[in-house]
Structure formats: C-alpha cells, structure tokens
N, C-alpha and C positions, 0 to 999 in steps of 0.2 A: 583446532577449529580455525577457520579463516579469520583474518583481521577485518576490521570495519571497511577499509578502502576496497578490499577484494570483494566483500559482500555487496557493497554499494555498486561497484562496477558490474558485478554479475547480474544484479537486478536491472540496471540500465541496459545491459546487453540483451537480456531476455525481453524487456519492454520494446526495444528497437526491433527485435525479430518478430514479436507479436504484431507490432504496428505495420510491418511489411505485409503480414497475412491479413490484417484487419485495418486497412487504411482509413476507414470511416470512424474508427474508435480513437480519435486523436485529440479530444478536447483537452486532456491534461498535458499534452505535448505542445499545444499551441496557445495555452492560456497566458504564457509569458515568454520573454526572450530566453529564459533559462531552460525552457522545455520541461520535460517530465521530471518530477522530484519524487523519488521513492518515499512513501509515507504509510503510516498506519493510522487510520481514523478510529478514535476511541469513542466518539459520540459528538453530539451537538449540544452546546450549552448556551443558555441565555447570557448576554454580556455581563450581567451583574454576578453570575455564578462562575465565570471563567477562572478568576484568580484563586478562589477557594478550591475549585475542582482540580486545578493544576497542582496546588499544594498537596491535596489529598492523594492524588496519583503519584506524585514524587515520593511521598512518605511511605506509601503502601505498595508500590510497584515491585513485583518480583520477576526475576529473569524467566523467560520462556524460551524453549527450544522447539523448533518444528521443522518438518520437511514439507516441501511443496510438490504435490503430485499432479495438480491441475490448476488452471487459471480460470476464474469466473469473470465473464464480461457482464458488467452491471450497468444499469441506467435507472433513471427516475424521471417522472414527468415534471415535477416542480421541486423547488428547494426544500419544501416541507414534507414531501412525499418520501416514503421509504424506498431504498434501492431494491431493484428486482434483478435476480440473476436471469439474463437473457440466453446465455450460452456458457457451456464449460468447455475448456480446451485441455484435454489430458496431455501431460508431458511424457515424452518417451521414457524418461527416467526422472527420479526425484532430483531436484536441484539442491544445491548446498543447504546444509542446516543453518538456519538463521538464529542468531542470538540477539534478542532485543533487550538491552538493559536500560536503566534509567539515565545513563549519561548521554 
C-alpha cells in the first residue's frame, strides 16, 4: 500500500486535473493561500459538541479501505443546507486504494 505522502500527492494531482476540466468548481482551492486541502468531512457539530465528538471518533475509528471510481461534484445553497450531487465524473480507472486511519 502507498504511504501517506504518495496518497496525499495523488489526491492533489487528481484535484488539479479536475479543476482544469471544471474551472468554476474552485471554491476550496481559493479559500486560502494553501489551496485545496484533501479532507473527509464526517459531519457538522455544534461548538459545544465538538470536543466530545472528536474524542468519540478517535476512540471508535476503524480503518477503512476503498477505491475511487468516480468523483461527485457537490454544492449546497446555504451553510445549513445538505449537499446535493450535481454531476458525477467517472474515472478511467480506479485510483489508488486509500487507507484512512486515525493518525
């Protein structure tokens, strides 16, 4: 299995390629000087629940392995609205298997 640095760079490379094809989908690339940061959103929490929720996730997180065969372009109308899949982009081949552990 690839190490973290290689997986991170693979995701960034894929994102750069997708942004060339979908230049208007750049909000996470332009939100800061750091550009796009690969991430996995697990949900939204009230400020008072963040600390206990993080502790729970750290204690109960189990490793998952998955392949990516398509990318979903998502958006929402407001911060409290759910995301909606606007388009899916099939990949020519599955990209690397990702291993998301709690470290």
